[in-house]
Biopython code that builds the backbone (N, CA, C, O; Angstrom):
import numpy as np
from Bio.PDB.StructureBuilder import StructureBuilder

atoms = [
    (1, "UNK", "N", (190.930, 77.064, 116.524)),
    (1, "UNK", "CA", (189.886, 76.579, 115.643)),
    (1, "UNK", "C", (189.334, 75.271, 115.489)),
    (1, "UNK", "O", (190.131, 74.505, 116.031)),
    (2, "UNK", "N", (188.716, 74.862, 115.191)),
    (2, "UNK", "CA", (187.458, 73.812, 115.033)),
    (2, "UNK", "C", (187.732, 72.857, 113.308)),
    (2, "UNK", "O", (186.985, 72.956, 112.335)),
    (3, "UNK", "N", (188.538, 72.313, 113.364)),
    (3, "UNK", "CA", (188.884, 71.822, 111.681)),
    (3, "UNK", "C", (189.658, 71.030, 112.129)),
    (3, "UNK", "O", (190.783, 71.513, 112.256)),
    (4, "UNK", "N", (189.559, 69.936, 112.456)),
    (4, "UNK", "CA", (190.178, 68.534, 112.522)),
    (4, "UNK", "C", (190.430, 68.117, 111.633)),
    (4, "UNK", "O", (189.582, 68.058, 110.743)),
    (5, "UNK", "N", (191.990, 67.520, 111.400)),
    (5, "UNK", "CA", (192.461, 67.249, 110.012)),
    (5, "UNK", "C", (193.139, 65.838, 110.233)),
    (5, "UNK", "O", (194.206, 65.723, 110.835)),
    (6, "UNK", "N", (192.473, 64.826, 109.725)),
    (6, "UNK", "CA", (193.513, 63.268, 109.659)),
    (6, "UNK", "C", (193.519, 63.207, 108.592)),
    (6, "UNK", "O", (192.885, 63.947, 107.841)),
    (7, "UNK", "N", (194.611, 61.842, 108.109)),
    (7, "UNK", "CA", (194.668, 61.391, 107.060)),
    (7, "UNK", "C", (194.548, 60.197, 107.349)),
    (7, "UNK", "O", (195.291, 59.761, 108.229)),
    (8, "UNK", "N", (193.233, 58.973, 106.474)),
    (8, "UNK", "CA", (192.880, 57.943, 106.446)),
    (8, "UNK", "C", (193.674, 57.002, 105.216)),
    (8, "UNK", "O", (193.000, 56.963, 104.186)),
    (9, "UNK", "N", (194.821, 56.334, 105.150)),
    (9, "UNK", "CA", (195.155, 56.046, 103.634)),
    (9, "UNK", "C", (195.796, 57.214, 103.036)),
    (9, "UNK", "O", (196.442, 58.097, 103.600)),
    (10, "UNK", "N", (195.525, 57.080, 101.858)),
    (10, "UNK", "CA", (196.073, 58.259, 101.065)),
    (10, "UNK", "C", (194.681, 59.267, 101.267)),
    (10, "UNK", "O", (194.435, 60.185, 100.484)),
    (11, "UNK", "N", (194.088, 59.035, 102.084)),
    (11, "UNK", "CA", (192.289, 60.350, 102.271)),
    (11, "UNK", "C", (192.548, 61.355, 103.121)),
    (11, "UNK", "O", (192.899, 61.058, 104.263)),
    (12, "UNK", "N", (192.437, 62.624, 102.768)),
    (12, "UNK", "CA", (192.650, 63.908, 103.633)),
    (12, "UNK", "C", (191.194, 64.211, 103.879)),
    (12, "UNK", "O", (190.338, 64.648, 103.109)),
    (13, "UNK", "N", (191.103, 63.695, 105.787)),
    (13, "UNK", "CA", (189.646, 64.174, 106.093)),
    (13, "UNK", "C", (190.113, 65.292, 106.784)),
    (13, "UNK", "O", (191.057, 65.377, 107.570)),
    (14, "UNK", "N", (188.919, 66.586, 106.180)),
    (14, "UNK", "CA", (188.673, 67.572, 107.451)),
    (14, "UNK", "C", (187.261, 67.614, 108.040)),
    (14, "UNK", "O", (186.271, 67.280, 107.389)),
    (15, "UNK", "N", (187.234, 67.904, 108.896)),
    (15, "UNK", "CA", (185.808, 68.108, 109.896)),
    (15, "UNK", "C", (185.807, 68.863, 110.229)),
    (15, "UNK", "O", (186.756, 69.145, 110.961)),
    (16, "UNK", "N", (184.740, 69.877, 109.995)),
    (16, "UNK", "CA", (184.398, 70.716, 110.006)),
    (16, "UNK", "C", (183.299, 70.877, 111.677)),
    (16, "UNK", "O", (182.080, 70.727, 111.752)),
    (17, "UNK", "N", (184.185, 71.186, 112.708)),
    (17, "UNK", "CA", (183.398, 70.922, 114.254)),
    (17, "UNK", "C", (183.326, 72.433, 114.703)),
    (17, "UNK", "O", (183.953, 72.841, 115.681)),
    (18, "UNK", "N", (182.374, 73.382, 113.782)),
    (18, "UNK", "CA", (181.811, 74.344, 113.818)),
    (18, "UNK", "C", (180.247, 74.193, 113.271)),
    (18, "UNK", "O", (179.735, 73.451, 112.434)),
    (19, "UNK", "N", (179.712, 75.272, 114.158)),
    (19, "UNK", "CA", (178.336, 75.545, 114.593)),
    (19, "UNK", "C", (178.178, 76.555, 112.673)),
    (19, "UNK", "O", (177.337, 76.320, 111.805)),
    (20, "UNK", "N", (179.145, 77.446, 112.634)),
    (20, "UNK", "CA", (178.829, 78.156, 111.591)),
    (20, "UNK", "C", (180.389, 78.471, 110.783)),
    (20, "UNK", "O", (181.435, 78.994, 111.168)),
    (21, "UNK", "N", (179.993, 77.932, 109.627)),
    (21, "UNK", "CA", (181.814, 77.929, 108.996)),
    (21, "UNK", "C", (181.778, 79.485, 108.037)),
    (21, "UNK", "O", (181.066, 79.770, 107.075)),
    (22, "UNK", "N", (182.756, 80.237, 108.681)),
    (22, "UNK", "CA", (182.259, 81.703, 107.950)),
    (22, "UNK", "C", (183.856, 81.918, 107.147)),
    (22, "UNK", "O", (184.837, 81.195, 106.972)),
    (23, "UNK", "N", (183.533, 83.126, 106.843)),
    (23, "UNK", "CA", (185.559, 83.986, 106.437)),
    (23, "UNK", "C", (186.554, 83.611, 107.541)),
    (23, "UNK", "O", (187.673, 83.151, 107.309)),
    (24, "UNK", "N", (185.975, 83.882, 108.953)),
    (24, "UNK", "CA", (186.804, 83.846, 109.736)),
    (24, "UNK", "C", (187.684, 82.539, 109.854)),
    (24, "UNK", "O", (188.724, 82.565, 110.512)),
    (25, "UNK", "N", (187.148, 81.115, 109.049)),
    (25, "UNK", "CA", (187.678, 79.956, 109.436)),
    (25, "UNK", "C", (187.916, 79.668, 107.696)),
    (25, "UNK", "O", (188.591, 78.644, 107.601)),
    (26, "UNK", "N", (187.723, 79.997, 106.890)),
    (26, "UNK", "CA", (188.157, 79.750, 105.173)),
    (26, "UNK", "C", (188.827, 79.670, 105.079)),
    (26, "UNK", "O", (189.166, 78.732, 104.357)),
    (27, "UNK", "N", (189.909, 80.559, 105.693)),
    (27, "UNK", "CA", (191.344, 80.734, 104.993)),
    (27, "UNK", "C", (192.036, 79.744, 106.054)),
    (27, "UNK", "O", (193.086, 79.381, 105.525)),
    (28, "UNK", "N", (191.962, 79.401, 106.783)),
    (28, "UNK", "CA", (192.138, 77.595, 107.597)),
    (28, "UNK", "C", (192.397, 77.180, 106.977)),
    (28, "UNK", "O", (193.512, 76.835, 106.585)),
    (29, "UNK", "N", (190.950, 76.987, 106.477)),
    (29, "UNK", "CA", (190.744, 75.627, 105.709)),
    (29, "UNK", "C", (191.409, 75.786, 104.286)),
    (29, "UNK", "O", (191.918, 74.746, 103.868)),
    (30, "UNK", "N", (191.463, 76.423, 103.810)),
    (30, "UNK", "CA", (191.772, 76.709, 102.150)),
    (30, "UNK", "C", (193.454, 76.274, 102.611)),
    (30, "UNK", "O", (193.806, 75.194, 102.136)),
    (31, "UNK", "N", (194.545, 77.024, 103.506)),
    (31, "UNK", "CA", (195.823, 76.645, 103.669)),
    (31, "UNK", "C", (195.920, 74.894, 103.820)),
    (31, "UNK", "O", (196.775, 74.189, 103.284)),
    (32, "UNK", "N", (194.862, 74.458, 104.649)),
    (32, "UNK", "CA", (195.186, 73.157, 105.119)),
    (32, "UNK", "C", (195.059, 71.796, 104.012)),
    (32, "UNK", "O", (195.667, 70.736, 104.161)),
    (33, "UNK", "N", (194.224, 72.081, 103.012)),
    (33, "UNK", "CA", (193.752, 71.905, 101.767)),
    (33, "UNK", "C", (194.735, 71.891, 101.371)),
    (33, "UNK", "O", (195.393, 70.872, 101.576)),
    (34, "UNK", "N", (195.594, 73.454, 100.292)),
    (34, "UNK", "CA", (196.720, 73.696, 99.732)),
    (34, "UNK", "C", (197.636, 72.574, 100.162)),
    (34, "UNK", "O", (197.646, 71.478, 99.601)),
    (35, "UNK", "N", (198.585, 72.978, 101.428)),
    (35, "UNK", "CA", (199.387, 71.998, 101.817)),
    (35, "UNK", "C", (199.255, 70.745, 101.690)),
    (35, "UNK", "O", (200.279, 70.078, 101.537)),
    (36, "UNK", "N", (198.117, 70.172, 101.716)),
    (36, "UNK", "CA", (198.210, 68.265, 101.715)),
    (36, "UNK", "C", (198.125, 68.382, 100.199)),
    (36, "UNK", "O", (199.263, 68.049, 99.869)),
    (37, "UNK", "N", (197.412, 68.674, 98.999)),
    (37, "UNK", "CA", (197.265, 68.516, 97.694)),
    (37, "UNK", "C", (198.906, 68.680, 96.933)),
    (37, "UNK", "O", (199.387, 67.968, 96.052)),
    (38, "UNK", "N", (199.728, 70.278, 97.864)),
    (38, "UNK", "CA", (200.784, 70.441, 97.477)),
    (38, "UNK", "C", (201.794, 68.924, 97.753)),
    (38, "UNK", "O", (202.749, 68.598, 97.048)),
    (39, "UNK", "N", (201.346, 68.269, 98.786)),
    (39, "UNK", "CA", (202.303, 67.467, 99.399)),
    (39, "UNK", "C", (202.031, 66.022, 98.480)),
    (39, "UNK", "O", (202.692, 65.011, 98.717)),
    (40, "UNK", "N", (201.075, 66.056, 97.510)),
    (40, "UNK", "CA", (200.361, 65.259, 96.506)),
    (40, "UNK", "C", (199.700, 64.252, 96.605)),
    (40, "UNK", "O", (199.580, 63.260, 95.886)),
    (41, "UNK", "N", (198.846, 64.849, 98.465)),
    (41, "UNK", "CA", (197.373, 64.183, 98.520)),
    (41, "UNK", "C", (196.148, 64.911, 97.323)),
    (41, "UNK", "O", (196.034, 66.047, 96.860)),
    (42, "UNK", "N", (195.203, 63.372, 97.093)),
    (42, "UNK", "CA", (194.881, 63.380, 96.155)),
    (42, "UNK", "C", (193.657, 63.512, 95.941)),
    (42, "UNK", "O", (193.078, 64.210, 95.108)),
    (43, "UNK", "N", (192.933, 62.238, 97.372)),
    (43, "UNK", "CA", (191.760, 62.246, 97.771)),
    (43, "UNK", "C", (190.868, 63.243, 98.867)),
    (43, "UNK", "O", (191.134, 62.849, 100.002)),
    (44, "UNK", "N", (190.273, 63.955, 98.893)),
    (44, "UNK", "CA", (189.576, 64.628, 100.208)),
    (44, "UNK", "C", (188.337, 64.455, 100.702)),
    (44, "UNK", "O", (187.643, 63.915, 99.840)),
    (45, "UNK", "N", (187.687, 64.683, 101.782)),
    (45, "UNK", "CA", (186.878, 64.591, 102.260)),
    (45, "UNK", "C", (186.528, 65.798, 103.462)),
    (45, "UNK", "O", (187.248, 66.128, 104.404)),
    (46, "UNK", "N", (184.842, 66.460, 102.998)),
    (46, "UNK", "CA", (185.029, 68.261, 104.238)),
    (46, "UNK", "C", (183.581, 67.326, 104.457)),
    (46, "UNK", "O", (182.697, 66.969, 103.679)),
    (47, "UNK", "N", (183.804, 67.141, 105.826)),
    (47, "UNK", "CA", (182.896, 66.511, 106.986)),
    (47, "UNK", "C", (182.070, 68.006, 107.346)),
    (47, "UNK", "O", (182.640, 68.797, 108.098)),
    (48, "UNK", "N", (180.704, 68.354, 106.775)),
    (48, "UNK", "CA", (180.248, 69.039, 107.392)),
    (48, "UNK", "C", (178.871, 68.367, 108.109)),
    (48, "UNK", "O", (177.735, 68.400, 107.634)),
    (49, "UNK", "N", (179.202, 67.877, 109.120)),
    (49, "UNK", "CA", (178.090, 66.478, 109.487)),
    (49, "UNK", "C", (177.659, 67.956, 111.152)),
    (49, "UNK", "O", (176.581, 67.953, 111.746)),
    (50, "UNK", "N", (178.552, 68.725, 111.399)),
    (50, "UNK", "CA", (177.614, 69.559, 112.490)),
    (50, "UNK", "C", (177.730, 71.108, 111.812)),
    (50, "UNK", "O", (177.568, 71.837, 112.790)),
    (51, "UNK", "N", (177.914, 71.910, 110.720)),
    (51, "UNK", "CA", (177.669, 72.796, 110.177)),
    (51, "UNK", "C", (176.051, 72.622, 110.388)),
    (51, "UNK", "O", (175.319, 71.652, 110.194)),
    (52, "UNK", "N", (175.767, 74.046, 110.897)),
    (52, "UNK", "CA", (174.624, 74.696, 110.503)),
    (52, "UNK", "C", (174.878, 75.664, 109.814)),
    (52, "UNK", "O", (175.999, 75.731, 110.318)),
    (53, "UNK", "N", (174.878, 76.509, 109.102)),
    (53, "UNK", "CA", (175.274, 77.435, 108.019)),
    (53, "UNK", "C", (176.495, 77.573, 107.543)),
    (53, "UNK", "O", (177.472, 77.364, 108.263)),
    (54, "UNK", "N", (176.603, 77.936, 106.289)),
    (54, "UNK", "CA", (178.082, 78.052, 105.589)),
    (54, "UNK", "C", (177.882, 79.017, 104.833)),
    (54, "UNK", "O", (176.909, 79.325, 104.144)),
    (55, "UNK", "N", (178.946, 79.525, 105.012)),
    (55, "UNK", "CA", (179.082, 80.890, 104.134)),
    (55, "UNK", "C", (179.436, 80.934, 102.726)),
    (55, "UNK", "O", (179.816, 79.899, 102.178)),
    (56, "UNK", "N", (179.315, 82.474, 101.825)),
    (56, "UNK", "CA", (180.125, 81.789, 100.244)),
    (56, "UNK", "C", (180.876, 81.732, 100.253)),
    (56, "UNK", "O", (181.242, 81.075, 99.278)),
    (57, "UNK", "N", (182.201, 82.258, 101.246)),
    (57, "UNK", "CA", (183.672, 82.295, 101.508)),
    (57, "UNK", "C", (183.710, 80.961, 101.193)),
    (57, "UNK", "O", (183.991, 80.327, 100.175)),
    (58, "UNK", "N", (183.344, 80.672, 102.357)),
    (58, "UNK", "CA", (183.631, 79.675, 102.556)),
    (58, "UNK", "C", (183.555, 77.768, 101.864)),
    (58, "UNK", "O", (184.280, 76.792, 102.060)),
    (59, "UNK", "N", (182.180, 78.013, 100.955)),
    (59, "UNK", "CA", (181.337, 78.258, 100.093)),
    (59, "UNK", "C", (182.686, 77.561, 98.579)),
    (59, "UNK", "O", (183.068, 76.544, 98.001)),
    (60, "UNK", "N", (182.896, 79.255, 98.673)),
    (60, "UNK", "CA", (183.938, 78.871, 97.688)),
    (60, "UNK", "C", (185.348, 78.005, 97.609)),
    (60, "UNK", "O", (185.729, 77.414, 96.599)),
    (61, "UNK", "N", (186.021, 78.046, 98.830)),
    (61, "UNK", "CA", (186.956, 77.192, 99.275)),
    (61, "UNK", "C", (186.971, 75.781, 98.449)),
    (61, "UNK", "O", (187.878, 75.362, 97.729)),
    (62, "UNK", "N", (185.579, 75.094, 98.783)),
    (62, "UNK", "CA", (185.356, 73.764, 99.232)),
    (62, "UNK", "C", (185.397, 73.982, 97.552)),
    (62, "UNK", "O", (185.862, 73.062, 96.881)),
    (63, "UNK", "N", (184.818, 75.427, 96.757)),
    (63, "UNK", "CA", (184.878, 74.994, 95.651)),
    (63, "UNK", "C", (185.891, 74.910, 94.807)),
    (63, "UNK", "O", (185.982, 74.006, 93.977)),
    (64, "UNK", "N", (186.893, 76.018, 94.975)),
    (64, "UNK", "CA", (188.145, 75.984, 94.816)),
    (64, "UNK", "C", (189.196, 74.463, 94.905)),
    (64, "UNK", "O", (190.074, 74.287, 94.061)),
    (65, "UNK", "N", (188.991, 73.635, 95.834)),
    (65, "UNK", "CA", (189.559, 72.545, 96.188)),
    (65, "UNK", "C", (189.274, 71.425, 95.688)),
    (65, "UNK", "O", (189.846, 70.339, 95.776)),
    (66, "UNK", "N", (187.858, 71.913, 94.869)),
    (66, "UNK", "CA", (187.178, 70.639, 93.917)),
    (66, "UNK", "C", (188.192, 70.718, 92.990)),
    (66, "UNK", "O", (189.017, 69.855, 92.688)),
    (67, "UNK", "N", (188.004, 72.226, 92.418)),
    (67, "UNK", "CA", (189.017, 72.424, 90.962)),
    (67, "UNK", "C", (190.241, 72.344, 91.297)),
    (67, "UNK", "O", (190.698, 72.597, 90.183)),
    (68, "UNK", "N", (191.275, 72.174, 92.029)),
    (68, "UNK", "CA", (192.670, 72.671, 92.647)),
    (68, "UNK", "C", (192.607, 70.583, 92.124)),
    (68, "UNK", "O", (193.114, 70.164, 91.083)),
    (69, "UNK", "N", (192.003, 69.830, 92.982)),
    (69, "UNK", "CA", (192.031, 68.538, 92.950)),
    (69, "UNK", "C", (192.347, 67.804, 92.027)),
    (69, "UNK", "O", (193.296, 67.032, 91.895)),
    (70, "UNK", "N", (190.851, 68.278, 90.862)),
    (70, "UNK", "CA", (191.039, 67.591, 90.145)),
    (70, "UNK", "C", (191.372, 67.713, 89.132)),
    (70, "UNK", "O", (190.923, 67.122, 88.150)),
    (71, "UNK", "N", (192.357, 68.622, 89.164)),
    (71, "UNK", "CA", (193.055, 69.153, 88.242)),
    (71, "UNK", "C", (194.743, 67.858, 88.465)),
    (71, "UNK", "O", (195.606, 67.923, 87.590)),
    (72, "UNK", "N", (194.807, 67.522, 88.864)),
    (72, "UNK", "CA", (195.624, 66.725, 89.142)),
    (72, "UNK", "C", (195.109, 65.299, 89.295)),
    (72, "UNK", "O", (195.783, 64.598, 90.049)),
    (73, "UNK", "N", (194.040, 64.731, 88.725)),
    (73, "UNK", "CA", (193.443, 64.205, 89.165)),
    (73, "UNK", "C", (193.117, 63.038, 90.397)),
    (73, "UNK", "O", (193.591, 61.971, 90.786)),
    (74, "UNK", "N", (192.078, 63.897, 90.714)),
    (74, "UNK", "CA", (191.890, 63.278, 92.152)),
    (74, "UNK", "C", (189.977, 64.024, 92.692)),
    (74, "UNK", "O", (189.189, 64.593, 91.938)),
    (75, "UNK", "N", (189.789, 63.710, 94.191)),
    (75, "UNK", "CA", (188.436, 64.453, 93.831)),
    (75, "UNK", "C", (187.824, 64.574, 95.527)),
    (75, "UNK", "O", (188.058, 63.833, 96.481)),
    (76, "UNK", "N", (187.077, 65.652, 95.452)),
    (76, "UNK", "CA", (186.645, 65.956, 96.482)),
    (76, "UNK", "C", (185.298, 65.470, 97.036)),
    (76, "UNK", "O", (184.470, 65.619, 96.136)),
    (77, "UNK", "N", (184.670, 64.902, 98.241)),
    (77, "UNK", "CA", (184.011, 64.165, 98.306)),
    (77, "UNK", "C", (182.975, 64.862, 99.975)),
    (77, "UNK", "O", (183.330, 64.477, 101.089)),
    (78, "UNK", "N", (182.091, 65.590, 99.851)),
    (78, "UNK", "CA", (181.039, 65.813, 100.753)),
    (78, "UNK", "C", (180.344, 64.577, 101.976)),
    (78, "UNK", "O", (180.008, 63.425, 101.702)),
    (79, "UNK", "N", (180.259, 65.415, 103.663)),
    (79, "UNK", "CA", (179.656, 63.945, 104.606)),
    (79, "UNK", "C", (178.977, 65.493, 105.272)),
    (79, "UNK", "O", (179.380, 66.604, 105.619)),
    (80, "UNK", "N", (177.441, 64.564, 105.156)),
    (80, "UNK", "CA", (176.537, 65.146, 106.364)),
    (80, "UNK", "C", (176.446, 66.545, 106.237)),
    (80, "UNK", "O", (177.224, 67.289, 106.834)),
    (81, "UNK", "N", (175.158, 67.133, 105.180)),
    (81, "UNK", "CA", (174.157, 67.944, 105.035)),
    (81, "UNK", "C", (173.166, 67.701, 106.437)),
    (81, "UNK", "O", (172.826, 66.645, 106.970)),
    (82, "UNK", "N", (172.889, 68.962, 106.759)),
    (82, "UNK", "CA", (172.320, 69.183, 107.985)),
    (82, "UNK", "C", (171.009, 69.913, 106.859)),
    (82, "UNK", "O", (171.224, 69.898, 105.647)),
    (83, "UNK", "N", (170.051, 70.353, 107.261)),
    (83, "UNK", "CA", (168.813, 70.972, 106.262)),
    (83, "UNK", "C", (169.764, 72.342, 105.596)),
    (83, "UNK", "O", (170.198, 72.329, 104.444)),
    (84, "UNK", "N", (169.938, 73.295, 106.403)),
    (84, "UNK", "CA", (169.788, 74.185, 105.673)),
    (84, "UNK", "C", (171.137, 74.292, 104.963)),
    (84, "UNK", "O", (170.921, 74.992, 103.973)),
    (85, "UNK", "N", (173.135, 73.740, 105.003)),
    (85, "UNK", "CA", (173.811, 73.898, 104.523)),
    (85, "UNK", "C", (173.204, 72.507, 102.990)),
    (85, "UNK", "O", (173.863, 72.391, 101.956)),
    (86, "UNK", "N", (171.945, 71.700, 103.257)),
    (86, "UNK", "CA", (171.403, 71.079, 101.830)),
    (86, "UNK", "C", (170.803, 72.064, 101.451)),
    (86, "UNK", "O", (171.189, 72.602, 100.413)),
    (87, "UNK", "N", (170.161, 72.372, 101.862)),
    (87, "UNK", "CA", (168.982, 73.856, 100.825)),
    (87, "UNK", "C", (170.131, 74.552, 99.647)),
    (87, "UNK", "O", (170.128, 74.546, 98.416)),
    (88, "UNK", "N", (171.620, 75.466, 101.237)),
    (88, "UNK", "CA", (172.690, 76.290, 100.102)),
    (88, "UNK", "C", (172.682, 75.290, 98.546)),
    (88, "UNK", "O", (172.115, 75.428, 97.462)),
    (89, "UNK", "N", (173.563, 74.333, 99.085)),
    (89, "UNK", "CA", (173.988, 73.435, 97.955)),
    (89, "UNK", "C", (172.675, 73.296, 96.358)),
    (89, "UNK", "O", (172.805, 73.287, 95.134)),
    (90, "UNK", "N", (171.768, 73.230, 97.118)),
    (90, "UNK", "CA", (170.166, 72.663, 95.789)),
    (90, "UNK", "C", (170.334, 74.220, 95.514)),
    (90, "UNK", "O", (170.205, 74.474, 94.317)),
    (91, "UNK", "N", (170.578, 75.283, 96.281)),
    (91, "UNK", "CA", (170.098, 76.911, 95.733)),
    (91, "UNK", "C", (171.024, 76.920, 94.737)),
    (91, "UNK", "O", (170.719, 76.886, 93.545)),
    (92, "UNK", "N", (172.668, 76.984, 95.354)),
    (92, "UNK", "CA", (173.416, 76.952, 94.178)),
    (92, "UNK", "C", (173.920, 75.863, 92.769)),
    (92, "UNK", "O", (174.708, 75.980, 91.830)),
    (93, "UNK", "N", (172.940, 74.761, 93.273)),
    (93, "UNK", "CA", (172.554, 73.823, 92.131)),
    (93, "UNK", "C", (174.408, 72.915, 92.651)),
    (93, "UNK", "O", (174.770, 71.924, 92.017)),
    (94, "UNK", "N", (175.004, 73.305, 93.435)),
    (94, "UNK", "CA", (176.438, 72.754, 93.166)),
    (94, "UNK", "C", (176.534, 71.567, 94.082)),
    (94, "UNK", "O", (177.631, 71.156, 94.461)),
    (95, "UNK", "N", (174.899, 70.764, 94.599)),
    (95, "UNK", "CA", (174.425, 69.251, 94.667)),
    (95, "UNK", "C", (174.925, 68.211, 93.252)),
    (95, "UNK", "O", (175.706, 67.267, 93.374)),
    (96, "UNK", "N", (174.599, 68.426, 92.583)),
    (96, "UNK", "CA", (175.290, 68.195, 91.138)),
    (96, "UNK", "C", (176.721, 68.360, 90.952)),
    (96, "UNK", "O", (177.231, 67.526, 90.204)),
    (97, "UNK", "N", (177.114, 68.807, 91.209)),
    (97, "UNK", "CA", (178.694, 69.082, 90.696)),
    (97, "UNK", "C", (179.489, 67.882, 92.203)),
    (97, "UNK", "O", (180.438, 67.258, 91.729)),
    (98, "UNK", "N", (179.290, 67.582, 93.510)),
    (98, "UNK", "CA", (179.656, 67.029, 94.610)),
    (98, "UNK", "C", (179.211, 65.865, 94.856)),
    (98, "UNK", "O", (177.988, 65.824, 94.723)),
    (99, "UNK", "N", (179.761, 64.714, 95.215)),
    (99, "UNK", "CA", (179.315, 63.605, 95.475)),
    (99, "UNK", "C", (179.503, 63.851, 97.217)),
    (99, "UNK", "O", (180.521, 64.092, 97.867)),
    (100, "UNK", "N", (177.905, 63.659, 97.697)),
    (100, "UNK", "CA", (177.771, 63.538, 99.316)),
    (100, "UNK", "C", (177.510, 61.905, 99.352)),
    (100, "UNK", "O", (177.197, 60.984, 98.597)),
    (101, "UNK", "N", (177.933, 62.227, 101.080)),
    (101, "UNK", "CA", (177.599, 60.917, 101.691)),
    (101, "UNK", "C", (176.436, 61.716, 103.164)),
    (101, "UNK", "O", (176.335, 62.795, 103.748)),
    (102, "UNK", "N", (175.750, 60.305, 103.180)),
    (102, "UNK", "CA", (175.358, 60.648, 105.135)),
    (102, "UNK", "C", (176.477, 60.874, 105.904)),
    (102, "UNK", "O", (176.710, 61.939, 106.475)),
    (103, "UNK", "N", (177.589, 59.310, 105.947)),
    (103, "UNK", "CA", (178.078, 59.349, 106.323)),
    (103, "UNK", "C", (179.820, 59.046, 106.439)),
    (103, "UNK", "O", (180.076, 58.455, 105.389)),
    (104, "UNK", "N", (180.634, 59.135, 106.944)),
    (104, "UNK", "CA", (182.373, 59.082, 107.038)),
    (104, "UNK", "C", (182.675, 57.814, 106.186)),
    (104, "UNK", "O", (182.926, 57.920, 104.985)),
    (105, "UNK", "N", (182.655, 56.968, 106.637)),
    (105, "UNK", "CA", (182.741, 55.751, 105.997)),
    (105, "UNK", "C", (182.256, 55.402, 104.938)),
    (105, "UNK", "O", (183.034, 54.865, 104.150)),
    (106, "UNK", "N", (180.916, 55.557, 104.550)),
    (106, "UNK", "CA", (180.434, 55.461, 103.205)),
    (106, "UNK", "C", (181.619, 56.116, 102.112)),
    (106, "UNK", "O", (182.081, 55.490, 101.158)),
    (107, "UNK", "N", (182.062, 57.806, 102.569)),
    (107, "UNK", "CA", (182.772, 58.500, 101.487)),
    (107, "UNK", "C", (183.656, 57.467, 102.059)),
    (107, "UNK", "O", (183.164, 56.360, 101.843)),
    (108, "UNK", "N", (184.546, 57.412, 102.576)),
    (108, "UNK", "CA", (185.596, 57.398, 102.823)),
    (108, "UNK", "C", (185.618, 55.255, 101.474)),
    (108, "UNK", "O", (186.426, 54.999, 100.581)),
    (109, "UNK", "N", (184.787, 54.602, 101.825)),
    (109, "UNK", "CA", (184.478, 53.559, 101.163)),
    (109, "UNK", "C", (184.320, 53.802, 99.859)),
    (109, "UNK", "O", (184.724, 52.869, 99.166)),
    (110, "UNK", "N", (183.814, 54.849, 99.175)),
    (110, "UNK", "CA", (183.224, 55.578, 97.798)),
    (110, "UNK", "C", (184.847, 55.590, 96.907)),
    (110, "UNK", "O", (184.977, 55.212, 95.743)),
    (111, "UNK", "N", (185.848, 56.061, 97.696)),
    (111, "UNK", "CA", (187.655, 56.345, 97.295)),
    (111, "UNK", "C", (187.874, 54.769, 96.638)),
    (111, "UNK", "O", (188.300, 54.789, 95.483)),
    (112, "UNK", "N", (187.586, 53.112, 97.357)),
    (112, "UNK", "CA", (188.267, 52.259, 96.906)),
    (112, "UNK", "C", (187.398, 50.875, 96.128)),
    (112, "UNK", "O", (187.393, 49.651, 96.253)),
    (113, "UNK", "N", (186.617, 52.027, 95.175)),
    (113, "UNK", "CA", (185.365, 51.529, 94.785)),
    (113, "UNK", "C", (186.505, 50.837, 93.224)),
    (113, "UNK", "O", (185.983, 50.186, 92.319)),
]
sb = StructureBuilder()
sb.init_structure("model")
sb.init_model(0)
sb.init_chain("A")
sb.init_seg("    ")
for serial, (resi, resn, name, xyz) in enumerate(atoms, 1):
    if name == "N":
        sb.init_residue(resn, " ", resi, " ")
    sb.init_atom(name, np.array(xyz, "f"), 0.0, 1.0, " ", f" {name:<3s}", serial, name[0])
structure = sb.get_structure()
């Protein structure tokens, strides 16, 4: 599995180190994120810099996580859209829902404003 999890200060960072993020990996991402939220983490960043393709199941996990973390007063931010992934977020109008950044450091700093 190529989902790398880091905790930086009180921020959970999930780095999706895959060309294709699909149903095969969606369950693993969901488990990791729910475990961290259940431990009390409220700040999440998902880094999609390496992702060329994102299927609807994987996208659903991201949306579901945003809803879950928002319920506990937190936030989820995204990093690094490649053209195909950006198109999917624009087509589904989800680009209006998520804060997105081109670099991980920008997303990390945004939590400290």
